[in-house]
PLY file of the C-alpha trace (Angstrom):
ply
format ascii 1.0
element vertex 233
property float x
property float y
property float z
element edge 232
property int vertex1
property int vertex2
end_header
-3.88 -47.37 -7.76
-3.97 -46.22 -4.19
-2.45 -47.44 -0.92
-4.20 -47.22 2.45
-3.16 -47.54 6.07
-6.29 -47.47 8.24
-4.38 -47.37 11.51
-2.57 -44.21 10.45
-5.58 -42.91 8.48
-3.44 -42.22 5.41
-4.00 -42.72 1.66
-1.39 -42.62 -1.12
-2.75 -41.71 -4.56
-0.54 -43.35 -7.20
-0.10 -41.33 -10.40
1.62 -43.32 -13.13
5.22 -42.49 -14.09
5.97 -40.42 -10.99
7.89 -42.97 -8.92
4.64 -44.31 -7.52
5.57 -47.98 -7.83
8.63 -47.38 -5.67
6.52 -45.50 -3.11
3.71 -48.08 -3.06
6.09 -51.04 -2.79
7.86 -49.54 0.20
4.64 -48.42 1.86
3.35 -51.98 1.75
6.63 -53.70 2.67
7.75 -51.46 5.54
4.95 -49.13 6.64
1.77 -51.19 6.99
-0.09 -50.05 3.85
-2.23 -52.19 1.56
-1.99 -51.54 -2.18
-5.15 -51.57 -4.30
-5.12 -51.88 -8.09
-8.82 -52.36 -8.74
-11.40 -52.00 -11.50
-14.95 -50.93 -10.75
-17.62 -53.52 -11.60
-19.60 -50.62 -13.12
-16.57 -49.45 -15.12
-18.38 -49.53 -18.48
-21.33 -47.52 -17.23
-19.16 -45.13 -15.23
-16.98 -44.36 -18.25
-19.93 -44.29 -20.64
-19.16 -40.82 -21.95
-16.45 -42.33 -24.10
-19.19 -43.93 -26.19
-19.89 -40.46 -27.57
-16.78 -40.72 -29.75
-18.26 -39.92 -33.19
-15.68 -41.95 -35.13
-16.96 -45.53 -35.64
-13.37 -46.69 -36.01
-12.84 -46.21 -32.29
-16.15 -47.49 -30.93
-14.39 -50.58 -29.62
-12.63 -48.26 -27.19
-15.88 -46.79 -25.96
-15.60 -47.85 -22.34
-11.98 -47.10 -21.64
-11.34 -44.69 -18.82
-9.98 -41.50 -20.34
-12.08 -39.28 -18.10
-11.58 -39.96 -14.40
-8.41 -39.87 -12.34
-7.57 -42.15 -9.43
-9.21 -40.18 -6.63
-12.57 -39.75 -8.34
-12.59 -43.28 -9.78
-12.00 -44.95 -6.40
-13.80 -42.58 -4.06
-17.13 -42.70 -5.92
-17.40 -46.51 -6.13
-19.53 -48.28 -3.51
-17.98 -51.62 -4.48
-14.36 -50.42 -4.27
-15.02 -48.66 -0.98
-16.37 -51.90 0.44
-13.26 -53.76 -0.75
-10.97 -51.15 0.80
-13.01 -50.62 3.99
-13.51 -46.97 3.04
-16.43 -44.57 3.32
-17.10 -40.90 2.61
-15.99 -39.81 6.08
-12.66 -41.61 5.73
-12.05 -40.09 2.31
-12.77 -36.69 3.80
-10.65 -37.02 6.94
-7.72 -39.30 6.06
-4.40 -37.66 5.19
-3.90 -38.03 1.42
-0.66 -37.61 -0.50
0.68 -38.09 -4.01
3.71 -37.48 -6.19
3.89 -35.52 -9.46
6.53 -35.10 -12.16
7.63 -32.44 -14.66
5.21 -33.00 -17.60
8.03 -32.68 -20.15
9.88 -35.56 -18.49
6.82 -37.65 -17.57
5.43 -37.86 -21.11
8.82 -39.05 -22.40
8.92 -41.74 -19.71
5.40 -42.80 -20.65
6.31 -42.76 -24.34
9.28 -45.07 -23.75
7.10 -47.39 -21.65
3.95 -47.44 -23.80
5.05 -46.85 -27.39
3.92 -50.26 -28.64
4.01 -49.27 -32.31
7.52 -47.77 -32.30
6.25 -44.37 -33.36
8.41 -41.28 -33.30
7.73 -38.95 -30.38
5.81 -36.27 -32.30
3.54 -38.81 -33.97
2.84 -40.44 -30.62
1.83 -37.07 -29.16
-0.85 -36.67 -31.85
-2.54 -39.97 -30.95
-4.11 -38.95 -27.66
-7.63 -39.79 -28.82
-6.86 -43.27 -30.16
-4.42 -44.88 -27.72
-5.93 -47.43 -25.36
-6.74 -46.57 -21.77
-3.56 -48.14 -20.37
-1.43 -46.01 -22.68
-3.59 -43.00 -21.95
-3.32 -43.13 -18.16
0.48 -43.58 -18.37
0.96 -40.72 -20.80
-1.87 -38.38 -21.72
-4.07 -38.12 -18.65
-3.07 -34.87 -16.89
-1.75 -35.47 -13.40
-4.13 -32.88 -11.97
-7.09 -35.14 -12.86
-5.91 -37.77 -10.39
-6.23 -35.54 -7.34
-9.41 -33.59 -8.13
-12.72 -34.05 -6.34
-15.56 -31.58 -6.75
-13.28 -29.43 -8.93
-10.73 -28.98 -6.12
-7.36 -30.50 -5.38
-8.12 -32.89 -2.55
-4.75 -34.12 -1.25
-2.78 -32.85 1.74
0.76 -33.31 0.45
2.19 -33.31 -3.08
5.71 -34.65 -3.43
7.86 -34.34 -6.52
9.57 -37.04 -8.53
12.51 -34.67 -8.92
13.00 -34.78 -5.14
11.58 -38.26 -4.65
13.45 -39.63 -1.66
13.56 -36.40 0.34
9.85 -35.81 -0.19
9.05 -39.44 0.62
10.93 -39.15 3.91
9.16 -35.85 4.61
5.72 -37.40 4.19
6.70 -40.42 6.29
7.60 -38.08 9.13
4.35 -36.16 8.65
2.31 -39.34 9.08
4.16 -40.38 12.20
7.27 -42.37 11.30
10.38 -41.15 13.07
12.64 -43.87 11.63
13.09 -44.61 7.93
12.75 -48.36 7.45
13.37 -48.80 3.71
16.64 -48.42 1.83
16.55 -45.00 0.13
16.44 -45.17 -3.64
19.69 -44.53 -5.49
18.44 -44.74 -9.06
14.84 -44.49 -10.20
15.52 -46.43 -13.39
18.13 -49.11 -13.77
17.97 -48.75 -17.56
19.71 -45.59 -18.75
17.72 -43.26 -21.00
18.94 -40.26 -22.87
18.07 -36.82 -21.51
14.32 -36.29 -22.01
15.03 -32.92 -23.63
16.69 -34.69 -26.55
13.32 -36.14 -27.59
11.91 -32.71 -28.25
11.47 -30.78 -31.45
9.71 -27.44 -31.48
6.54 -29.19 -32.64
6.72 -31.65 -29.76
7.33 -28.84 -27.29
4.28 -26.94 -28.55
2.10 -30.04 -28.31
3.16 -30.88 -24.74
2.62 -27.27 -23.65
-0.99 -27.56 -24.86
-1.66 -31.09 -23.59
-0.46 -30.43 -20.05
-1.17 -26.74 -19.60
-3.05 -27.30 -16.33
-0.32 -29.52 -14.88
2.28 -26.84 -15.52
0.08 -24.24 -13.85
-1.26 -26.21 -10.88
2.03 -27.87 -9.96
4.20 -24.85 -10.81
6.51 -26.48 -13.31
8.36 -24.21 -15.73
7.19 -24.05 -19.33
9.33 -23.17 -22.34
8.17 -21.53 -25.54
11.17 -22.53 -27.58
13.55 -25.45 -27.74
16.66 -23.39 -27.14
15.41 -22.20 -23.74
14.44 -25.73 -22.71
17.86 -27.14 -23.54
19.61 -24.50 -21.47
18.30 -25.95 -18.21
0 1
1 2
2 3
3 4
4 5
5 6
6 7
7 8
8 9
9 10
10 11
11 12
12 13
13 14
14 15
15 16
16 17
17 18
18 19
19 20
20 21
21 22
22 23
23 24
24 25
25 26
26 27
27 28
28 29
29 30
30 31
31 32
32 33
33 34
34 35
35 36
36 37
37 38
38 39
39 40
40 41
41 42
42 43
43 44
44 45
45 46
46 47
47 48
48 49
49 50
50 51
51 52
52 53
53 54
54 55
55 56
56 57
57 58
58 59
59 60
60 61
61 62
62 63
63 64
64 65
65 66
66 67
67 68
68 69
69 70
70 71
71 72
72 73
73 74
74 75
75 76
76 77
77 78
78 79
79 80
80 81
81 82
82 83
83 84
84 85
85 86
86 87
87 88
88 89
89 90
90 91
91 92
92 93
93 94
94 95
95 96
96 97
97 98
98 99
99 100
100 101
101 102
102 103
103 104
104 105
105 106
106 107
107 108
108 109
109 110
110 111
111 112
112 113
113 114
114 115
115 116
116 117
117 118
118 119
119 120
120 121
121 122
122 123
123 124
124 125
125 126
126 127
127 128
128 129
129 130
130 131
131 132
132 133
133 134
134 135
135 136
136 137
137 138
138 139
139 140
140 141
141 142
142 143
143 144
144 145
145 146
146 147
147 148
148 149
149 150
150 151
151 152
152 153
153 154
154 155
155 156
156 157
157 158
158 159
159 160
160 161
161 162
162 163
163 164
164 165
165 166
166 167
167 168
168 169
169 170
170 171
171 172
172 173
173 174
174 175
175 176
176 177
177 178
178 179
179 180
180 181
181 182
182 183
183 184
184 185
185 186
186 187
187 188
188 189
189 190
190 191
191 192
192 193
193 194
194 195
195 196
196 197
197 198
198 199
199 200
200 201
201 202
202 203
203 204
204 205
205 206
206 207
207 208
208 209
209 210
210 211
211 212
212 213
213 214
214 215
215 216
216 217
217 218
218 219
219 220
220 221
221 222
222 223
223 224
224 225
225 226
226 227
227 228
228 229
229 230
230 231
231 232
């Protein structure tokens, strides 16, 4: 879930449900990047902490990755670094960028994409501990986890889904492109969805405020204590 251009010395960290597929596709097609969607051969051992889940019902999920975000998962793997022609010096010196999204909106997008059991939104929000790792990384893993190394944010540029195309063009200029080669996006989703705010009850709002507290703080997204204030925006 990262894209690399060694000539430019640039890495894109792909956070799910933030427009990352659009970014990665265009980086590879027009700007000389290679996309990597890889699993560590030591995945089970690396994610071993999940085996501490005390509930026997969920032991079969013991080795799913609900701990490490993209940056830590890729950067600390000898095998993946060999596949990507990366090393510690490159991780330290390459220009790294990512995109983030308003947590209220992102969890709704993830819910629509990953709600295999057709649960209502509030019920889905209470299942953080028992969804599989694919559902978890698309919905419940805080975005901040994907860009942390040694307890610090370790990317040079953070774009926003809400300003996707403008921020994408900004980062392209920062890494040396003076001409935009792709066709700017007109619509992120071809399938219309109702306003994400309409999914929320007060209970859902309270749960999301707790689940993504650090995302709201670190990425400076507004939080709302009550439903009425949220629906005024």
